[in-house]
PDB file of N, CA, C and O in Angstrom:
ATOM      1  N   UNK A   1      44.986  92.652 101.098  1.00  0.00           N
ATOM      2  CA  UNK A   1      45.366  92.351  99.735  1.00  0.00           C
ATOM      3  C   UNK A   1      45.554  90.852  99.587  1.00  0.00           C
ATOM      4  O   UNK A   1      46.218  90.227 100.415  1.00  0.00           O
ATOM      5  N   UNK A   2      44.981  90.270  98.547  1.00  0.00           N
ATOM      6  CA  UNK A   2      45.061  88.842  98.333  1.00  0.00           C
ATOM      7  C   UNK A   2      46.394  88.444  97.732  1.00  0.00           C
ATOM      8  O   UNK A   2      47.067  89.238  97.074  1.00  0.00           O
ATOM      9  N   UNK A   3      46.758  87.196  97.975  1.00  0.00           N
ATOM     10  CA  UNK A   3      47.975  86.631  97.426  1.00  0.00           C
ATOM     11  C   UNK A   3      47.841  86.566  95.906  1.00  0.00           C
ATOM     12  O   UNK A   3      46.814  86.105  95.409  1.00  0.00           O
ATOM     13  N   UNK A   4      48.852  87.017  95.153  1.00  0.00           N
ATOM     14  CA  UNK A   4      48.742  87.011  93.708  1.00  0.00           C
ATOM     15  C   UNK A   4      48.768  85.618  93.092  1.00  0.00           C
ATOM     16  O   UNK A   4      48.425  85.459  91.921  1.00  0.00           O
ATOM     17  N   UNK A   5      49.171  84.600  93.865  1.00  0.00           N
ATOM     18  CA  UNK A   5      49.193  83.238  93.350  1.00  0.00           C
ATOM     19  C   UNK A   5      47.758  82.770  93.153  1.00  0.00           C
ATOM     20  O   UNK A   5      46.903  82.988  94.012  1.00  0.00           O
ATOM     21  N   UNK A   6      47.499  82.130  92.025  1.00  0.00           N
ATOM     22  CA  UNK A   6      46.163  81.635  91.729  1.00  0.00           C
ATOM     23  C   UNK A   6      45.767  80.570  92.744  1.00  0.00           C
ATOM     24  O   UNK A   6      46.546  79.661  93.032  1.00  0.00           O
ATOM     25  N   UNK A   7      44.570  80.680  93.281  1.00  0.00           N
ATOM     26  CA  UNK A   7      44.075  79.723  94.270  1.00  0.00           C
ATOM     27  C   UNK A   7      43.733  78.407  93.582  1.00  0.00           C
ATOM     28  O   UNK A   7      42.999  78.380  92.594  1.00  0.00           O
ATOM     29  N   UNK A   8      44.281  77.309  94.125  1.00  0.00           N
ATOM     30  CA  UNK A   8      44.004  75.988  93.571  1.00  0.00           C
ATOM     31  C   UNK A   8      42.582  75.565  93.940  1.00  0.00           C
ATOM     32  O   UNK A   8      42.140  75.820  95.061  1.00  0.00           O
ATOM     33  N   UNK A   9      41.858  74.925  93.020  1.00  0.00           N
ATOM     34  CA  UNK A   9      40.535  74.406  93.372  1.00  0.00           C
ATOM     35  C   UNK A   9      40.684  73.308  94.421  1.00  0.00           C
ATOM     36  O   UNK A   9      41.615  72.506  94.353  1.00  0.00           O
ATOM     37  N   UNK A  10      39.778  73.270  95.382  1.00  0.00           N
ATOM     38  CA  UNK A  10      39.864  72.319  96.493  1.00  0.00           C
ATOM     39  C   UNK A  10      38.674  71.376  96.434  1.00  0.00           C
ATOM     40  O   UNK A  10      37.521  71.807  96.452  1.00  0.00           O
ATOM     41  N   UNK A  11      38.972  70.072  96.362  1.00  0.00           N
ATOM     42  CA  UNK A  11      37.915  69.075  96.311  1.00  0.00           C
ATOM     43  C   UNK A  11      38.376  67.837  97.062  1.00  0.00           C
ATOM     44  O   UNK A  11      39.539  67.444  96.967  1.00  0.00           O
ATOM     45  N   UNK A  12      37.459  67.218  97.816  1.00  0.00           N
ATOM     46  CA  UNK A  12      37.715  65.963  98.510  1.00  0.00           C
ATOM     47  C   UNK A  12      36.758  64.904  97.989  1.00  0.00           C
ATOM     48  O   UNK A  12      35.553  65.138  97.895  1.00  0.00           O
ATOM     49  N   UNK A  13      37.300  63.732  97.650  1.00  0.00           N
ATOM     50  CA  UNK A  13      36.460  62.605  97.264  1.00  0.00           C
ATOM     51  C   UNK A  13      36.901  61.420  98.114  1.00  0.00           C
ATOM     52  O   UNK A  13      38.022  60.930  97.977  1.00  0.00           O
ATOM     53  N   UNK A  14      36.006  60.962  98.996  1.00  0.00           N
ATOM     54  CA  UNK A  14      36.300  59.848  99.882  1.00  0.00           C
ATOM     55  C   UNK A  14      35.560  58.627  99.367  1.00  0.00           C
ATOM     56  O   UNK A  14      34.336  58.645  99.234  1.00  0.00           O
ATOM     57  N   UNK A  15      36.303  57.564  99.077  1.00  0.00           N
ATOM     58  CA  UNK A  15      35.736  56.341  98.524  1.00  0.00           C
ATOM     59  C   UNK A  15      35.814  55.229  99.562  1.00  0.00           C
ATOM     60  O   UNK A  15      36.899  54.737  99.871  1.00  0.00           O
ATOM     61  N   UNK A  16      34.656  54.833 100.100  1.00  0.00           N
ATOM     62  CA  UNK A  16      34.553  53.719 101.047  1.00  0.00           C
ATOM     63  C   UNK A  16      35.426  53.891 102.290  1.00  0.00           C
ATOM     64  O   UNK A  16      35.809  52.900 102.912  1.00  0.00           O
ATOM     65  N   UNK A  17      35.744  55.122 102.659  1.00  0.00           N
ATOM     66  CA  UNK A  17      36.598  55.439 103.816  1.00  0.00           C
ATOM     67  C   UNK A  17      37.986  54.813 103.718  1.00  0.00           C
ATOM     68  O   UNK A  17      38.711  54.751 104.710  1.00  0.00           O
ATOM     69  N   UNK A  18      38.359  54.347 102.523  1.00  0.00           N
ATOM     70  CA  UNK A  18      39.651  53.712 102.340  1.00  0.00           C
ATOM     71  C   UNK A  18      40.562  54.445 101.365  1.00  0.00           C
ATOM     72  O   UNK A  18      41.760  54.165 101.313  1.00  0.00           O
ATOM     73  N   UNK A  19      40.021  55.365 100.604  1.00  0.00           N
ATOM     74  CA  UNK A  19      40.815  56.101  99.623  1.00  0.00           C
ATOM     75  C   UNK A  19      40.289  57.535  99.541  1.00  0.00           C
ATOM     76  O   UNK A  19      39.103  57.766  99.306  1.00  0.00           O
ATOM     77  N   UNK A  20      41.203  58.492  99.742  1.00  0.00           N
ATOM     78  CA  UNK A  20      40.839  59.903  99.673  1.00  0.00           C
ATOM     79  C   UNK A  20      41.602  60.550  98.531  1.00  0.00           C
ATOM     80  O   UNK A  20      42.833  60.553  98.521  1.00  0.00           O
ATOM     81  N   UNK A  21      40.871  61.096  97.572  1.00  0.00           N
ATOM     82  CA  UNK A  21      41.453  61.890  96.491  1.00  0.00           C
ATOM     83  C   UNK A  21      41.198  63.350  96.839  1.00  0.00           C
ATOM     84  O   UNK A  21      40.068  63.748  97.120  1.00  0.00           O
ATOM     85  N   UNK A  22      42.259  64.134  96.817  1.00  0.00           N
ATOM     86  CA  UNK A  22      42.163  65.514  97.252  1.00  0.00           C
ATOM     87  C   UNK A  22      42.867  66.409  96.249  1.00  0.00           C
ATOM     88  O   UNK A  22      43.928  66.057  95.733  1.00  0.00           O
ATOM     89  N   UNK A  23      42.283  67.559  95.973  1.00  0.00           N
ATOM     90  CA  UNK A  23      42.958  68.580  95.180  1.00  0.00           C
ATOM     91  C   UNK A  23      43.027  69.846  96.022  1.00  0.00           C
ATOM     92  O   UNK A  23      42.250  70.020  96.961  1.00  0.00           O
ATOM     93  N   UNK A  24      43.951  70.719  95.686  1.00  0.00           N
ATOM     94  CA  UNK A  24      44.108  71.970  96.408  1.00  0.00           C
ATOM     95  C   UNK A  24      45.140  71.904  97.518  1.00  0.00           C
ATOM     96  O   UNK A  24      45.244  72.840  98.311  1.00  0.00           O
ATOM     97  N   UNK A  25      45.918  70.811  97.599  1.00  0.00           N
ATOM     98  CA  UNK A  25      46.969  70.703  98.618  1.00  0.00           C
ATOM     99  C   UNK A  25      48.122  71.630  98.255  1.00  0.00           C
ATOM    100  O   UNK A  25      48.542  71.683  97.100  1.00  0.00           O
ATOM    101  N   UNK A  26      48.633  72.361  99.246  1.00  0.00           N
ATOM    102  CA  UNK A  26      49.759  73.250  99.000  1.00  0.00           C
ATOM    103  C   UNK A  26      51.008  72.844  99.766  1.00  0.00           C
ATOM    104  O   UNK A  26      52.120  73.180  99.359  1.00  0.00           O
ATOM    105  N   UNK A  27      50.835  72.108 100.895  1.00  0.00           N
ATOM    106  CA  UNK A  27      51.987  71.693 101.707  1.00  0.00           C
ATOM    107  C   UNK A  27      51.563  70.579 102.654  1.00  0.00           C
ATOM    108  O   UNK A  27      50.507  70.667 103.281  1.00  0.00           O
ATOM    109  N   UNK A  28      52.379  69.528 102.764  1.00  0.00           N
ATOM    110  CA  UNK A  28      52.161  68.491 103.765  1.00  0.00           C
ATOM    111  C   UNK A  28      52.971  68.891 104.996  1.00  0.00           C
ATOM    112  O   UNK A  28      54.198  68.983 104.936  1.00  0.00           O
ATOM    113  N   UNK A  29      52.285  69.127 106.104  1.00  0.00           N
ATOM    114  CA  UNK A  29      52.924  69.568 107.337  1.00  0.00           C
ATOM    115  C   UNK A  29      53.425  68.372 108.142  1.00  0.00           C
ATOM    116  O   UNK A  29      54.544  68.390 108.655  1.00  0.00           O
ATOM    117  N   UNK A  30      52.596  67.330 108.253  1.00  0.00           N
ATOM    118  CA  UNK A  30      52.922  66.155 109.056  1.00  0.00           C
ATOM    119  C   UNK A  30      52.270  64.945 108.421  1.00  0.00           C
ATOM    120  O   UNK A  30      51.163  65.022 107.888  1.00  0.00           O
ATOM    121  N   UNK A  31      52.985  63.809 108.486  1.00  0.00           N
ATOM    122  CA  UNK A  31      52.419  62.563 107.977  1.00  0.00           C
ATOM    123  C   UNK A  31      52.972  61.392 108.764  1.00  0.00           C
ATOM    124  O   UNK A  31      54.185  61.282 108.946  1.00  0.00           O
ATOM    125  N   UNK A  32      52.086  60.509 109.234  1.00  0.00           N
ATOM    126  CA  UNK A  32      52.490  59.213 109.784  1.00  0.00           C
ATOM    127  C   UNK A  32      51.333  58.237 109.561  1.00  0.00           C
ATOM    128  O   UNK A  32      50.376  58.563 108.859  1.00  0.00           O
ATOM    129  N   UNK A  33      51.415  57.044 110.155  1.00  0.00           N
ATOM    130  CA  UNK A  33      50.400  56.013 109.918  1.00  0.00           C
ATOM    131  C   UNK A  33      49.009  56.388 110.431  1.00  0.00           C
ATOM    132  O   UNK A  33      48.007  55.834 109.980  1.00  0.00           O
ATOM    133  N   UNK A  34      48.951  57.333 111.379  1.00  0.00           N
ATOM    134  CA  UNK A  34      47.680  57.659 112.022  1.00  0.00           C
ATOM    135  C   UNK A  34      47.134  59.038 111.706  1.00  0.00           C
ATOM    136  O   UNK A  34      45.977  59.322 112.014  1.00  0.00           O
ATOM    137  N   UNK A  35      47.940  59.904 111.099  1.00  0.00           N
ATOM    138  CA  UNK A  35      47.482  61.275 110.869  1.00  0.00           C
ATOM    139  C   UNK A  35      48.216  61.924 109.712  1.00  0.00           C
ATOM    140  O   UNK A  35      49.400  61.676 109.481  1.00  0.00           O
ATOM    141  N   UNK A  36      47.485  62.763 108.991  1.00  0.00           N
ATOM    142  CA  UNK A  36      48.064  63.606 107.943  1.00  0.00           C
ATOM    143  C   UNK A  36      47.560  65.012 108.208  1.00  0.00           C
ATOM    144  O   UNK A  36      46.358  65.228 108.363  1.00  0.00           O
ATOM    145  N   UNK A  37      48.473  65.964 108.258  1.00  0.00           N
ATOM    146  CA  UNK A  37      48.109  67.372 108.409  1.00  0.00           C
ATOM    147  C   UNK A  37      48.675  68.114 107.214  1.00  0.00           C
ATOM    148  O   UNK A  37      49.868  68.020 106.927  1.00  0.00           O
ATOM    149  N   UNK A  38      47.825  68.849 106.521  1.00  0.00           N
ATOM    150  CA  UNK A  38      48.294  69.547 105.338  1.00  0.00           C
ATOM    151  C   UNK A  38      47.592  70.870 105.165  1.00  0.00           C
ATOM    152  O   UNK A  38      46.466  71.066 105.622  1.00  0.00           O
ATOM    153  N   UNK A  39      48.282  71.775 104.495  1.00  0.00           N
ATOM    154  CA  UNK A  39      47.684  73.045 104.113  1.00  0.00           C
ATOM    155  C   UNK A  39      47.019  72.861 102.771  1.00  0.00           C
ATOM    156  O   UNK A  39      47.563  72.221 101.871  1.00  0.00           O
ATOM    157  N   UNK A  40      45.836  73.430 102.646  1.00  0.00           N
ATOM    158  CA  UNK A  40      45.117  73.414 101.378  1.00  0.00           C
ATOM    159  C   UNK A  40      44.807  74.852 100.992  1.00  0.00           C
ATOM    160  O   UNK A  40      45.063  75.782 101.758  1.00  0.00           O
ATOM    161  N   UNK A  41      44.267  75.022  99.826  1.00  0.00           N
ATOM    162  CA  UNK A  41      43.900  76.362  99.377  1.00  0.00           C
ATOM    163  C   UNK A  41      42.778  76.961 100.224  1.00  0.00           C
ATOM    164  O   UNK A  41      42.510  78.159 100.134  1.00  0.00           O
ATOM    165  N   UNK A  42      42.111  76.128 101.056  1.00  0.00           N
ATOM    166  CA  UNK A  42      41.031  76.622 101.915  1.00  0.00           C
ATOM    167  C   UNK A  42      41.329  76.451 103.400  1.00  0.00           C
ATOM    168  O   UNK A  42      40.415  76.560 104.218  1.00  0.00           O
ATOM    169  N   UNK A  43      42.580  76.186 103.773  1.00  0.00           N
ATOM    170  CA  UNK A  43      42.942  76.082 105.180  1.00  0.00           C
ATOM    171  C   UNK A  43      43.655  74.788 105.508  1.00  0.00           C
ATOM    172  O   UNK A  43      43.913  73.964 104.631  1.00  0.00           O
ATOM    173  N   UNK A  44      43.973  74.617 106.792  1.00  0.00           N
ATOM    174  CA  UNK A  44      44.676  73.426 107.269  1.00  0.00           C
ATOM    175  C   UNK A  44      43.686  72.295 107.473  1.00  0.00           C
ATOM    176  O   UNK A  44      42.667  72.463 108.142  1.00  0.00           O
ATOM    177  N   UNK A  45      43.991  71.137 106.891  1.00  0.00           N
ATOM    178  CA  UNK A  45      43.140  69.959 106.970  1.00  0.00           C
ATOM    179  C   UNK A  45      43.878  68.875 107.740  1.00  0.00           C
ATOM    180  O   UNK A  45      45.036  68.573 107.452  1.00  0.00           O
ATOM    181  N   UNK A  46      43.191  68.286 108.733  1.00  0.00           N
ATOM    182  CA  UNK A  46      43.756  67.183 109.512  1.00  0.00           C
ATOM    183  C   UNK A  46      42.942  65.931 109.210  1.00  0.00           C
ATOM    184  O   UNK A  46      41.720  65.919 109.359  1.00  0.00           O
ATOM    185  N   UNK A  47      43.635  64.879 108.784  1.00  0.00           N
ATOM    186  CA  UNK A  47      43.010  63.602 108.445  1.00  0.00           C
ATOM    187  C   UNK A  47      43.536  62.575 109.432  1.00  0.00           C
ATOM    188  O   UNK A  47      44.748  62.400 109.557  1.00  0.00           O
ATOM    189  N   UNK A  48      42.631  61.889 110.138  1.00  0.00           N
ATOM    190  CA  UNK A  48      43.019  60.857 111.088  1.00  0.00           C
ATOM    191  C   UNK A  48      42.568  59.502 110.574  1.00  0.00           C
ATOM    192  O   UNK A  48      41.571  59.396 109.859  1.00  0.00           O
ATOM    193  N   UNK A  49      43.315  58.461 110.946  1.00  0.00           N
ATOM    194  CA  UNK A  49      42.954  57.130 110.516  1.00  0.00           C
ATOM    195  C   UNK A  49      43.951  56.091 110.978  1.00  0.00           C
ATOM    196  O   UNK A  49      44.684  56.295 111.946  1.00  0.00           O
ATOM    197  N   UNK A  50      43.967  54.977 110.274  1.00  0.00           N
ATOM    198  CA  UNK A  50      44.854  53.858 110.588  1.00  0.00           C
ATOM    199  C   UNK A  50      45.522  53.393 109.310  1.00  0.00           C
ATOM    200  O   UNK A  50      44.893  53.337 108.253  1.00  0.00           O
ATOM    201  N   UNK A  51      46.789  53.063 109.410  1.00  0.00           N
ATOM    202  CA  UNK A  51      47.573  52.551 108.283  1.00  0.00           C
ATOM    203  C   UNK A  51      47.480  53.470 107.061  1.00  0.00           C
ATOM    204  O   UNK A  51      47.297  53.008 105.935  1.00  0.00           O
ATOM    205  N   UNK A  52      47.609  54.768 107.302  1.00  0.00           N
ATOM    206  CA  UNK A  52      47.518  55.749 106.216  1.00  0.00           C
ATOM    207  C   UNK A  52      48.791  55.722 105.381  1.00  0.00           C
ATOM    208  O   UNK A  52      49.896  55.639 105.917  1.00  0.00           O
ATOM    209  N   UNK A  53      48.626  55.792 104.080  1.00  0.00           N
ATOM    210  CA  UNK A  53      49.742  55.796 103.134  1.00  0.00           C
ATOM    211  C   UNK A  53      49.485  56.851 102.063  1.00  0.00           C
ATOM    212  O   UNK A  53      48.376  56.967 101.541  1.00  0.00           O
ATOM    213  N   UNK A  54      50.533  57.620 101.742  1.00  0.00           N
ATOM    214  CA  UNK A  54      50.452  58.555 100.614  1.00  0.00           C
ATOM    215  C   UNK A  54      50.716  57.766  99.340  1.00  0.00           C
ATOM    216  O   UNK A  54      51.810  57.230  99.161  1.00  0.00           O
ATOM    217  N   UNK A  55      49.746  57.691  98.467  1.00  0.00           N
ATOM    218  CA  UNK A  55      49.901  56.956  97.218  1.00  0.00           C
ATOM    219  C   UNK A  55      50.288  57.862  96.065  1.00  0.00           C
ATOM    220  O   UNK A  55      50.926  57.413  95.112  1.00  0.00           O
ATOM    221  N   UNK A  56      49.919  59.113  96.138  1.00  0.00           N
ATOM    222  CA  UNK A  56      50.235  60.059  95.074  1.00  0.00           C
ATOM    223  C   UNK A  56      50.341  61.445  95.699  1.00  0.00           C
ATOM    224  O   UNK A  56      49.493  61.843  96.498  1.00  0.00           O
ATOM    225  N   UNK A  57      51.380  62.168  95.330  1.00  0.00           N
ATOM    226  CA  UNK A  57      51.540  63.527  95.829  1.00  0.00           C
ATOM    227  C   UNK A  57      52.142  64.367  94.725  1.00  0.00           C
ATOM    228  O   UNK A  57      53.240  64.084  94.246  1.00  0.00           O
ATOM    229  N   UNK A  58      51.419  65.406  94.320  1.00  0.00           N
ATOM    230  CA  UNK A  58      51.909  66.340  93.325  1.00  0.00           C
ATOM    231  C   UNK A  58      51.524  67.746  93.778  1.00  0.00           C
ATOM    232  O   UNK A  58      50.414  68.212  93.522  1.00  0.00           O
ATOM    233  N   UNK A  59      52.458  68.412  94.452  1.00  0.00           N
ATOM    234  CA  UNK A  59      52.151  69.756  94.940  1.00  0.00           C
ATOM    235  C   UNK A  59      52.104  70.769  93.807  1.00  0.00           C
ATOM    236  O   UNK A  59      51.535  71.848  93.970  1.00  0.00           O
ATOM    237  N   UNK A  60      52.695  70.440  92.658  1.00  0.00           N
ATOM    238  CA  UNK A  60      52.573  71.327  91.492  1.00  0.00           C
ATOM    239  C   UNK A  60      51.107  71.441  91.076  1.00  0.00           C
ATOM    240  O   UNK A  60      50.632  72.526  90.742  1.00  0.00           O
ATOM    241  N   UNK A  61      50.395  70.308  91.100  1.00  0.00           N
ATOM    242  CA  UNK A  61      48.973  70.276  90.737  1.00  0.00           C
ATOM    243  C   UNK A  61      48.070  70.399  91.956  1.00  0.00           C
ATOM    244  O   UNK A  61      46.877  70.672  91.820  1.00  0.00           O
ATOM    245  N   UNK A  62      48.636  70.198  93.159  1.00  0.00           N
ATOM    246  CA  UNK A  62      47.833  70.205  94.374  1.00  0.00           C
ATOM    247  C   UNK A  62      47.083  68.912  94.593  1.00  0.00           C
ATOM    248  O   UNK A  62      46.126  68.878  95.366  1.00  0.00           O
ATOM    249  N   UNK A  63      47.506  67.825  93.916  1.00  0.00           N
ATOM    250  CA  UNK A  63      46.807  66.544  94.003  1.00  0.00           C
ATOM    251  C   UNK A  63      47.457  65.632  95.038  1.00  0.00           C
ATOM    252  O   UNK A  63      48.680  65.581  95.165  1.00  0.00           O
ATOM    253  N   UNK A  64      46.610  64.916  95.774  1.00  0.00           N
ATOM    254  CA  UNK A  64      47.075  64.013  96.821  1.00  0.00           C
ATOM    255  C   UNK A  64      46.111  62.844  96.902  1.00  0.00           C
ATOM    256  O   UNK A  64      44.896  63.031  96.837  1.00  0.00           O
ATOM    257  N   UNK A  65      46.650  61.627  97.044  1.00  0.00           N
ATOM    258  CA  UNK A  65      45.825  60.434  97.251  1.00  0.00           C
ATOM    259  C   UNK A  65      46.330  59.748  98.512  1.00  0.00           C
ATOM    260  O   UNK A  65      47.521  59.468  98.642  1.00  0.00           O
ATOM    261  N   UNK A  66      45.419  59.482  99.435  1.00  0.00           N
ATOM    262  CA  UNK A  66      45.740  58.799 100.679  1.00  0.00           C
ATOM    263  C   UNK A  66      44.920  57.520 100.734  1.00  0.00           C
ATOM    264  O   UNK A  66      43.718  57.527 100.469  1.00  0.00           O
ATOM    265  N   UNK A  67      45.592  56.406 101.087  1.00  0.00           N
ATOM    266  CA  UNK A  67      44.894  55.140 101.284  1.00  0.00           C
ATOM    267  C   UNK A  67      45.085  54.684 102.714  1.00  0.00           C
ATOM    268  O   UNK A  67      46.090  55.008 103.347  1.00  0.00           O
ATOM    269  N   UNK A  68      44.129  53.940 103.220  1.00  0.00           N
ATOM    270  CA  UNK A  68      44.108  53.453 104.589  1.00  0.00           C
ATOM    271  C   UNK A  68      42.718  53.665 105.155  1.00  0.00           C
ATOM    272  O   UNK A  68      41.831  54.152 104.453  1.00  0.00           O
ATOM    273  N   UNK A  69      42.518  53.309 106.405  1.00  0.00           N
ATOM    274  CA  UNK A  69      41.202  53.508 107.029  1.00  0.00           C
ATOM    275  C   UNK A  69      41.117  54.926 107.574  1.00  0.00           C
ATOM    276  O   UNK A  69      41.815  55.276 108.526  1.00  0.00           O
ATOM    277  N   UNK A  70      40.265  55.736 106.969  1.00  0.00           N
ATOM    278  CA  UNK A  70      40.107  57.138 107.354  1.00  0.00           C
ATOM    279  C   UNK A  70      38.962  57.236 108.355  1.00  0.00           C
ATOM    280  O   UNK A  70      37.833  56.836 108.071  1.00  0.00           O
ATOM    281  N   UNK A  71      39.273  57.777 109.534  1.00  0.00           N
ATOM    282  CA  UNK A  71      38.264  57.865 110.593  1.00  0.00           C
ATOM    283  C   UNK A  71      37.705  59.271 110.773  1.00  0.00           C
ATOM    284  O   UNK A  71      36.578  59.430 111.243  1.00  0.00           O
ATOM    285  N   UNK A  72      38.484  60.303 110.404  1.00  0.00           N
ATOM    286  CA  UNK A  72      37.940  61.663 110.506  1.00  0.00           C
ATOM    287  C   UNK A  72      38.753  62.636 109.659  1.00  0.00           C
ATOM    288  O   UNK A  72      39.927  62.416 109.362  1.00  0.00           O
ATOM    289  N   UNK A  73      38.083  63.710 109.288  1.00  0.00           N
ATOM    290  CA  UNK A  73      38.714  64.819 108.565  1.00  0.00           C
ATOM    291  C   UNK A  73      38.152  66.100 109.167  1.00  0.00           C
ATOM    292  O   UNK A  73      36.944  66.223 109.369  1.00  0.00           O
ATOM    293  N   UNK A  74      39.040  67.053 109.452  1.00  0.00           N
ATOM    294  CA  UNK A  74      38.564  68.321 110.001  1.00  0.00           C
ATOM    295  C   UNK A  74      39.494  69.450 109.585  1.00  0.00           C
ATOM    296  O   UNK A  74      40.692  69.259 109.375  1.00  0.00           O
ATOM    297  N   UNK A  75      38.902  70.628 109.473  1.00  0.00           N
ATOM    298  CA  UNK A  75      39.659  71.835 109.150  1.00  0.00           C
ATOM    299  C   UNK A  75      39.938  72.578 110.439  1.00  0.00           C
ATOM    300  O   UNK A  75      39.064  72.702 111.296  1.00  0.00           O
ATOM    301  N   UNK A  76      41.158  73.072 110.575  1.00  0.00           N
ATOM    302  CA  UNK A  76      41.515  73.892 111.721  1.00  0.00           C
ATOM    303  C   UNK A  76      41.322  75.351 111.354  1.00  0.00           C
ATOM    304  O   UNK A  76      41.661  75.784 110.253  1.00  0.00           O
ATOM    305  N   UNK A  77      40.772  76.093 112.293  1.00  0.00           N
ATOM    306  CA  UNK A  77      40.615  77.522 112.085  1.00  0.00           C
ATOM    307  C   UNK A  77      41.970  78.187 112.266  1.00  0.00           C
ATOM    308  O   UNK A  77      42.751  77.775 113.123  1.00  0.00           O
ATOM    309  N   UNK A  78      42.259  79.210 111.470  1.00  0.00           N
ATOM    310  CA  UNK A  78      43.533  79.912 111.656  1.00  0.00           C
ATOM    311  C   UNK A  78      43.612  80.513 113.055  1.00  0.00           C
ATOM    312  O   UNK A  78      42.631  81.046 113.575  1.00  0.00           O
ATOM    313  N   UNK A  79      44.791  80.417 113.652  1.00  0.00           N
ATOM    314  CA  UNK A  79      44.984  80.971 114.988  1.00  0.00           C
ATOM    315  C   UNK A  79      45.142  82.481 114.886  1.00  0.00           C
ATOM    316  O   UNK A  79      45.911  82.990 114.071  1.00  0.00           O
ATOM    317  N   UNK A  80      44.396  83.185 115.734  1.00  0.00           N
ATOM    318  CA  UNK A  80      44.484  84.632 115.759  1.00  0.00           C
ATOM    319  C   UNK A  80      45.607  85.033 116.708  1.00  0.00           C
ATOM    320  O   UNK A  80      45.685  84.554 117.839  1.00  0.00           O
ATOM    321  N   UNK A  81      46.454  85.898 116.239  1.00  0.00           N
ATOM    322  CA  UNK A  81      47.545  86.380 117.070  1.00  0.00           C
ATOM    323  C   UNK A  81      47.026  87.503 117.957  1.00  0.00           C
ATOM    324  O   UNK A  81      46.411  88.459 117.483  1.00  0.00           O
ATOM    325  N   UNK A  82      47.282  87.370 119.231  1.00  0.00           N
ATOM    326  CA  UNK A  82      46.837  88.383 120.174  1.00  0.00           C
ATOM    327  C   UNK A  82      48.029  89.158 120.684  1.00  0.00           C
ATOM    328  O   UNK A  82      49.158  88.669 120.700  1.00  0.00           O
ATOM    329  N   UNK A  83      47.755  90.355 121.092  1.00  0.00           N
ATOM    330  CA  UNK A  83      48.786  91.184 121.698  1.00  0.00           C
ATOM    331  C   UNK A  83      49.065  90.731 123.125  1.00  0.00           C
ATOM    332  O   UNK A  83      48.396  89.835 123.640  1.00  0.00           O
ATOM    333  N   UNK A  84      50.018  91.329 123.736  1.00  0.00           N
ATOM    334  CA  UNK A  84      50.411  90.984 125.089  1.00  0.00           C
ATOM    335  C   UNK A  84      49.257  91.196 126.074  1.00  0.00           C
ATOM    336  O   UNK A  84      49.076  90.400 126.996  1.00  0.00           O
ATOM    337  N   UNK A  85      48.479  92.260 125.885  1.00  0.00           N
ATOM    338  CA  UNK A  85      47.405  92.590 126.811  1.00  0.00           C
ATOM    339  C   UNK A  85      46.048  92.052 126.375  1.00  0.00           C
ATOM    340  O   UNK A  85      45.039  92.339 127.019  1.00  0.00           O
ATOM    341  N   UNK A  86      46.005  91.291 125.310  1.00  0.00           N
ATOM    342  CA  UNK A  86      44.775  90.676 124.762  1.00  0.00           C
ATOM    343  C   UNK A  86      43.762  91.713 124.481  1.00  0.00           C
ATOM    344  O   UNK A  86      42.667  91.395 124.019  1.00  0.00           O
TER     345      UNK A  86
END
């Protein structure tokens, strides 16, 4: 059964590897100068870089703007829970 909450549209716009505009953010898990980890409507997104700064954050709208030198972006696959005997 799907979550009754409406799924936020998810879009990434990277401008010159220095500014990332993102929609669909639901939670910021971790943030520092070198990494941002956040939940989006389509999964966990990890952004790596240098001198990263959050310029705009609105979880009501799911909007996020990150500035700094962005070196990589990747989605993590959800971890499958295994039983004791696998």
